[in-house]
N, C-alpha and C positions, 0 to 999 in steps of 0.2 A: 721687723721693728728694731730700733736701736734701744740701748738701755736707758737713754735719756728720754723718757716718754714725755716729759714736760715740753721739751723743745719740739717734739714731733707732733703732739696733739694740740698744743696751745702756742700762742705767740704773746703771752702775757709778760709785760715788763713791770715789775713792782715799783720801779722808780717813776713811772708815768701815772698821772692822776686818773686817766680814763680807765673805766672798768669794762668797756665794751671791746674785748679782744676776741681773737679767733679761738673757737673750741671745735677742733676737727673741721668739719665742713660748715660749721655754723658760727654764730657770735654768742658771747656770754649773755647778752640781753635777750636772746631768742628764747621762745617757749619750748624749744626742743633742740637737743644737740645731736647732730648726725656724725657718727664716727665710721661710716662705711669707707673702706679703703685704708683705715688706720689700725684696725685690729686684726692681727694675724691668727685668726681662728676660723678655718674654713666652715665649721659647723654653725657659725654665727653669721647671719645675713639679714638684710632687710630691716624690719622693725626691731629685731633683736640688737641692732647696733645703734639704736636711737634712744636717747634719754629724754623723756617727756616731763615737762614741768607745769603743764596746763592745770593739773589738779590744784596747785598752790596759787594760781594766778590772782585769786581774789584777796590774798594776804601777802602784799609785796614784801613786807619785812621777813616773813617766813621763807618765801621763795628765794630771796637773796642769800640767806644763810644756807639753805639747802644747796644752792649752786656752788657756793664757796666750799661747802663740805664735799660735794662731788668733785670739784677741782682738786681738792687735797687727796681724795681717795684715788682718783685717776692717775695722779702723779706719784703715788706711793705704793699702789697695789695693782692687782689685775683688773681688767675691765669688768669681768664677771662679778668680782667682789664688790666693785662700786655699784653695779647695777642691782645686785642683791640688797645692798644697803639702801638704795633708793626705794626699792619695794617695801622695805621696813618702814621708811618714812611715809609712804602712801598710807600704810595701816595706821600710823600715829595720827596723821592728818584727819582721816575719816573718824577716828575716835574723838578728837577734840571738836570736830564739826558737829558731831551728834550730841556731845555732852557738855562741852565748854565752847560754844560758838563765839563767845566774846573774846577768846584768846586769838590775838593776831600777831604775836611775836614770841619767839623762844624765850625772851627775857621775862615773860610772865609765868614761866614754869617754876613752881616752887616744890618743896618736898611733898606736900599733900597731893598735888596733881601727878607727880612722878610715881608715887606709891599707888595711886588710883589706876594709872595706866598699866603699871607692871602687874597689878592684881587682875586687871582686865585680861591681859595676855595669859595669865596663869589659869584663870577660872572661867572666862566667858568667850574669848575669841575662838573662832572656828576657821578651819582651813577652807579656802575657796574651792579646792578641788575635791576634797573628801567629805566636807561638812562636819568633820569630827573635830574635837578639841585639838589645839596645837601640840605638836610633839615638843619634847624638850629642846631639840635643835631649833625648831621654828620659833619658839619663845625667845631663845637667846639671840637669834638673828634679827628678831623684831625689836628687842630691847637695846642691843648694842649701838645702833646708829644714834639713838636719842642720847644715850650716855656719852658717846664720843662727841657729838655736837656741843653738848653743854660743857664738858670738861675741856675739850680742845678749843672751843669758841671763846672760852674765858681767857685763854692764853693768846689767841690770835685776834682778840678784840672784836669778835662778831657780836651781833645783837643777842646776847644771852645774859642771864643774871650775873650781877657783879660778884656774888658769892655763890660758888658752886660746890662748896665742901660737902654738902649733903648728898651729892650725886653718887659718889663712890660708895658711901656707906649703904645707901638704899639699894644700889645695884648689887653689892656684895651680899646683903642680907636676903633680898627677895629673888635674885637670879642665880648668882654663883653658888651660894651656900644653901639654896632651897632644897630641902629634903624630898619634897614631892617631885621636883624635876629630876633629882638624882635617882629616885625610885623608878620614875618613868623611863629614864635613860637605861637603867639596869634591865628593866623588863623588855625594852626594845632590843637590847643586846642579847638577852637570853632567847628572845624570839628568833633573832638572826642565827644564833647558835643552833637552835632546833632545826632551822631550815637546811643548814648545810651538814648537819650531823647524820642525816638519814642517807647513807650512801646508796641504798637501793633506789631512792627517788632521783638522786643525782645521776646514777647510771641509766635510769629509765629516760631521764631528760636528754642526756647526750645521745643515747641510742636512737631516740625518735628524731633528734635533730640530724644525725648522720643518715638515717633512713630517708628523711625528706630530701637531703642533698643528693643522694644517689638516685632518687626518683625525680629530681628536678622540681621539687615543690618548696614553697615558702623559703626561697633562697636567702633573702635578706635576714630574716630573723633566725633561721636555722644556722646559717654561717656565723652570725654574730655570737650565738650561744656556744658553738664549737670553739671559736677563736678565744672567747673570754674564758671558757673553762680550761683550755689548753695553755693559754699564755697569761691570763690574769690582767689583760688590758682593760682600761676604762672604756666605756662606750664611745666617748668622744675621740679616743685614740683608734678604736676599731673602725668607725665610719669614715675616717680620713685616710684609710689605707688606699694606696694608688695602684693602678695597673702596672704590671712588671715588678711587683714588690718581692716576688720569690727569687732568691739569688743563691747560687751554689758557691760556698766559700770553704776552701780546704776540704772538699769532699762532703761537707755537711750543707743541707738545705736550710737557708735562713730567710726570715721575712723582714723586710725593710719597712719600718713604721716610724711615726714621729709623735712627740708629745709636747704640749705647752704647759702642762701641769707642773707646778713647782719649779719652773724654769722661766727666766726673763724672756727668752726667745724660743721659737720652735726648734726642738732638738731631735735630730734623727737618731734612731736606735735600731739595732739589729737583734732579732730574737730567733731562737731555734724553731724551725717549722717541721713538726712531725707529719706523718701521713694524713692525719685528720685536718690539720691546718692547711696542708697542701690541697686536700680535697675541697675545703671550703673556699679557698682563694680561686682555684680553677673554676668552680661553679659560679663564683662572683664575676670572674672575667667574662664568662660566656653570657651571663645574665645582663651585665652592664654594657656590653659591646654596643648595642643599638643606641642606648642612651648617651654613651660617650661620643659616638659619631655625631649625634645631633647637637649636643651641648659643648663639644670640644673640651670636655672636662676629663681629668685623669683619674677621678675617684671611682671606686668600685661600688660604693653604696649610693647609687643614684636612683631616683624614682620620679614618676610623674606627680606633680602637685594637682590632683584632680579637683581640689576645692578652689583652684584659681583659673581664671579665664585662659583658654588656650592650652591648659595642661602643661606648663613649662617643666623642663627637666631640672632637677636640683638635688643637692645633697639631702639625704633624709634628715628629718627633724629629731635630733638626739634628745631634746628636752622632753618630748612626749613618747620616747621610745618604749617605755614600759606600758603605757596606756594603749598605744596604737599597734604595738607589735608583740611584746612579750606576753601580756595577759590574754589577748585573743588566741595566741598560739597555744598557750597552756590549756585554755578552755577547749580548744579544738581537739587537742590530743588527750584531754581528760586525765591530766597528770595530777594524781592525788597523794596526800601524805598518809601516814600510818593511821590517822583518824578518819580517813575517807574524805577529807576536805581538799578542794583544789589548792595546790600549793601557791603561795604568794611570793613567787620569785620576781626579782628585779635584775637589771643588768649588774647592780652591785653585788647581788647574791652570788652570781657566777664568778665574779672576781674574788669574793670571799671564799667560795668553795675551792677555787684554784689554789689559794694559799694554804688552806687547811689540808687538802689531800696531797699537795706537793710536800708539805712538812711530814705528813704521815708516810709518804712514799720514800722519804730519805733525803730530800733536798735540804741543803743547809739554809739557815736564815739569810745569809749573805746572798746566795743565789736567788732565793725568792724575792729579796728586797730589790735586786737589780732587775729582775724580770718585771716587777710591778712598778718600776720607775720611782722608787722611794728615795728620798735624800739620805735617810739613815735607817737603821734596823728598828728603831723605836716605832716608826710608822708601820712596820711590817708585823710587829708582835701583836698588834690589835687583831690580826686575821688568823693567828696561829694558836688559838687558845684551846681547841678541843682536846688535843693530846695533853697539853699542859694542865688543863683543868682536871682531866681524868687522874693524872698523877697527884695533883694537889689534894683532890678529894680523898685519895687513897693513901695519903702520905704516911699515916701510922702503920699501914699494912706494908708499905714499901720499906720503911725504916723500923724494923722490929728486931728482936733478938736473933731471929733466924733469917735475917735479910740476905738476899742475893745481891751483892754489890761488887762492882769492879772499878778500880781506880787506884792511884798511888797510895791513898790513905784508907783503902777498903778494909784492910785488916785491923787497923787501929779503930776505925769507926765501928766495925762489927764487935770488937772487944768491948768498946764503950756501951754499945746497945745491949749486950748480954748482961753487963754488970749493973747498969743504971736504969734500963727500961724507962726512958724519959717520957714515952707517950702512952704507957700502959694505963688504962682506966680513963683516959682523956676522950672527950667528945671530938667529932670531926672539926668543929669550929675552934675548939681549944687547941687542937693540934696545929691547925693552920695559923693561929695567932703565934704559937711558939716558933713555927717555921719562919714566919715573917720577922719575928723579933731576932732570930738567928741569922736573918738575911740569906736564907737558903733559896736560891732562885731555880725555878724549873725552866730548863732550856729546851731546845728542839731535839737534843740527843742525850740528855742526862740532867744532872743536878750540879749547880755551882755553889760551893761552900765559901766562896770569896766574900769577905766582909769589908764593905767600903770604908769603915772607920779605921782600918789598918793603914789606909793611905797607900796601898799597893796598887800599881797599875794593873788593869785587866783589859785584855784585847777584845773580849766579848765572845758571843756565841760563834762556834765554828772554828775558833782558834784556841782550842783547849787541849791539844795534843800534848800529853805529858804534864799538864798543869797539876800541881799538888792539890788544888781546890776542886778538882773535877771528879765526880763519880757518876756511874751510870748503873742502870738496873734492867732486868728483863723486859720491862715495859717498852724499852727503846731498842730491843733486838732487831725488829724489822727495819728500823731506821738505819742502824749500823750495817745491816746486810745490804740494804739498797745502796747505801753510800759506797760500800765495798765494790758492788757490781759496777757502779759508775766510775770509780777509780780504776778498776781493772779494764774497763772499756777504754778509758783515756790512755792507759798504759799500752794497750794493744795498738793504738794509733801513733804512739811516740816511737820514732825510729832512731833517735840519737840521745847520747848521754848528756846531761846538763842539769842545772839547778831545778828546772821544772820536773824532770823525770825523777830526780832524787827526792823531791818533795812528795811526789806521788808514791814512790816506793816506801817512804817513811809512813805515809798515811795508810797504805795497804798493810804494812806490818802491824801498825797500831790497831787497825780494825780487825785483822785476823786474830790477834791476841785477845782483844776485848770480847769478841764473839765467842772464841773458844773458852775463855774464862767463864763467861755468863752461862753458856750451855753446859759446861762441866759442872758448875755449881747446881744447876737445875736438875741434872741427871743424878747427882750424888744423893744417896739415901742414908748415909751413916750419921754419926753424932759429932764427928770432928769437922773442924773448918778445913776444907780442902782447897781454899783459894790461895794461890801463890802468884798473884798478879804483879808484874813489874813492867816498866817501860824502859827500854835501853836508851 
């Protein structure tokens, strides 16, 4: 695909009066738009590439606005985003049909009706797949397209109310600032944390997946679990891996995969392939060989569509991956949590677990971010909370008058803590409020004392070598040791002097000093401060 999606998907000329222009393989006035051949996402095919407007056909004014809104979304965002917005509009249409059947135009929507619909999403609407109330994410996805149509339509002169000032305030109050939604999102986040925090269950899961692979069983789901836990790939990235993806580069085995997430076009990426990833790929190569011969397709995650006539060979359906593959596999292997309940893992859980244990194992935030195909570190921090939350919850214990701290300001900080005892007698929540007010951030390898109000530049996590604002504690010892092992492994491979080797030598020296300092303080049993930490 080119970056100019408008010229590729549509031949609309705003200067011409006719509104019946080409939309993919269809016309604007058609009741469905077919984009097969226009969307570069191998895991989307058939009906998943068709936008259907039959639902709105009995209300011509509404369907026209919906189509113009879809035109806008398709030319400014991803196809999957536009399709998701259309699903939200289906829900809204069903709502007005059941409660306000006289509404035949978006221009009739007033503040009372919008409030009524948002309250319906919050309190009454059910998920079509689970039958349960909508999640906070689902509520927002259903509310957003209506809000956008009204606000945007007023600017673009669609058939919407002349005055839409009420829309933003209603949306902010009931959706964005809704405490119930925030609470639901927090509980969901905590539930996800609990899923990945039990390392015994994670180890049991990957152990059974590897056993399946070695025995030639459940190849598709077992290999996907192994690859996601080892590389943190999205399921859409996993199932589009192609034959011949393993390549040796500079003595290291790499896996060639691609992503369209957060990128305008399909982007090829290379990731390190350890023995488990190599095992999974090799088993997939063998499993998919007969399917690839029949279909002439290069993909490894091919399967027969047994619910279709003739059982055609096709890429597996990633949209129903959890339902059709992960959950049955977990039930079959009877994988249970500490409460004795079957674990509720999804493909995203494995991605989350990868980030969590990569951080605990010593990988820097930058490395994890690159492996997960994130545009920036902020997207990665969402997944690396376990160690950080542990330090935050124990912050008063970490920073006390007898604290073990290493860093350029370690001695002055210790002196302050002994004299002032700022956290003594404070509750955990009070301590955390003080920490936040002081802008003390918990990183993947220590604590950052940098305060943004000083207007000083900060390179971010992983680039803290020698920074005056960085300190670390014994809680991060394993992280430092793992990083030291990785640095020394890289040094063993480096054969010539140069900037890269010098950088590695500096990192090695820094890590050796900081580990020695922390361990020395932990072993010390006297009354005097024995820390003499400096960075050359």
